[in-house]
Each structure stands twice: as C-alpha cells, then as structure tokens.
VMD Tcl script that draws the C-alpha trace (Angstrom):
set ca {
  {42.17 -21.68 -12.57}
  {38.63 -23.03 -12.33}
  {37.53 -25.97 -14.42}
  {35.57 -25.12 -17.51}
  {31.90 -26.00 -17.52}
  {31.07 -28.82 -19.89}
  {27.60 -28.69 -21.31}
  {25.79 -31.82 -22.40}
  {22.85 -32.43 -24.70}
  {20.62 -33.67 -21.90}
  {16.91 -33.01 -22.34}
  {15.75 -29.97 -20.40}
  {12.45 -29.77 -18.58}
  {10.55 -26.50 -18.68}
  {7.04 -25.17 -18.43}
  {5.33 -21.98 -19.48}
  {4.34 -19.69 -16.63}
  {1.19 -17.64 -17.26}
  {1.60 -13.87 -17.24}
  {0.74 -12.73 -13.73}
  {1.94 -9.14 -13.88}
  {-0.64 -6.36 -13.93}
  {-0.74 -4.01 -16.93}
  {1.35 -0.84 -16.61}
  {-1.69 1.38 -16.00}
  {-2.42 -0.61 -12.84}
  {1.09 -0.17 -11.44}
  {0.22 2.79 -9.28}
  {2.68 3.25 -6.48}
  {1.52 6.54 -5.05}
  {-2.04 7.29 -4.03}
  {-3.55 10.72 -3.91}
  {-3.25 12.19 -0.49}
  {-4.77 14.95 1.57}
  {-2.60 16.82 4.01}
  {-4.11 17.03 7.47}
  {-2.98 18.44 10.77}
  {-3.43 16.12 13.71}
  {-2.35 16.32 17.32}
  {-0.96 13.06 18.67}
  {0.18 12.19 22.14}
  {3.87 12.42 22.89}
  {3.83 8.73 23.78}
  {2.45 7.77 20.34}
  {4.89 9.92 18.40}
  {7.82 8.61 20.45}
  {6.72 5.03 19.77}
  {6.47 5.54 16.01}
  {9.74 7.47 15.80}
  {11.56 4.74 17.73}
  {10.08 1.90 15.66}
  {10.69 3.75 12.40}
  {14.33 4.37 13.29}
  {14.84 0.66 14.05}
  {13.50 -0.23 10.61}
  {15.00 2.65 8.67}
  {11.60 4.09 7.76}
  {9.86 7.41 8.14}
  {7.56 7.54 11.16}
  {4.88 9.49 9.31}
  {4.77 6.81 6.63}
  {4.32 4.16 9.36}
  {1.38 6.08 10.80}
  {-0.15 6.47 7.32}
  {0.22 2.73 6.66}
  {-1.37 1.94 10.00}
  {-4.36 4.12 9.19}
  {-4.65 2.60 5.71}
  {-4.56 -0.92 7.20}
  {-7.28 0.06 9.68}
  {-9.50 1.32 6.86}
  {-8.87 -1.83 4.82}
  {-9.81 -4.03 7.78}
  {-13.05 -2.29 8.59}
  {-14.24 -1.04 5.20}
  {-12.92 -3.41 2.56}
  {-15.59 -2.30 0.10}
  {-14.32 1.29 0.02}
  {-12.82 1.70 -3.42}
  {-12.91 4.77 -5.55}
  {-14.70 4.55 -8.84}
  {-12.27 4.86 -11.73}
  {-11.97 8.53 -12.65}
  {-15.23 9.26 -10.81}
  {-14.63 12.95 -10.88}
  {-11.77 15.35 -11.07}
  {-13.24 17.31 -8.16}
  {-10.98 18.00 -5.24}
  {-11.47 15.30 -2.59}
  {-12.31 17.96 -0.04}
  {-15.29 18.96 -2.20}
  {-16.59 15.41 -2.45}
  {-19.40 14.40 -0.09}
  {-18.26 12.86 3.17}
  {-18.68 9.15 3.64}
  {-19.95 7.97 6.98}
  {-17.24 6.22 8.96}
  {-19.75 4.18 10.92}
  {-21.01 0.89 9.67}
  {-24.67 0.76 8.77}
  {-26.94 -0.20 11.64}
  {-24.57 0.74 14.45}
  {-26.15 4.08 15.38}
}
mol new
graphics top color blue
foreach p $ca { graphics top sphere $p radius 0.5 }
foreach p [lrange $ca 0 end-1] q [lrange $ca 1 end] { graphics top cylinder $p $q radius 0.2 }
display resetview
C-alpha cells in the first residue's frame, strides 16, 4: 500500500491571474459560410486529400483554412461590422480583391 500524504502548514505562495477569457458572446466557433462550386486540379485535390488523411482532418476544411489564412495575410483589415445587415451575403456589394493602387 502507498504511503499516506502528510500535509504540513507551510506557507503557500500564490498570485491572482487576471481574467483573460473572452465573454461568451465572443466565443464564436463557426463563421457564416457561402457554398461555392470550384474546379480544382487533380493534383491539388490529391495533395489535400493525402495531407488531410495523414492528420485525420477533412480535406475541404484544410482548403478552407488555407483560403482564410491567405485572406488574413493580404487583407488584415477586412472585418465585418457587427450586425451590419441581415442581408444575404450574396446580395451585399462585392469588395474589390485588389489592393488600392495596384491597377
């Protein structure tokens, strides 16, 4: 049988950690999405399927994350206004994908 733990009255050191968690309304795990049809090369699809299988992920999710990362890298200021409009995204005006001054 294991020895019993003997507790002592030693002074304990502790510190208060500030609350760093976001409020529940900011814990959004799923973004709105638009379904699109896209034709990819066989080589690209094979690559993503192979890599996704190695990691136990879905290949379509990997492609979506890649596209999201690309957008974040090149247009970090693109953020939707909070509850801008309940219009369907397809009805919203198109944003130019080119950076200003590169035409």
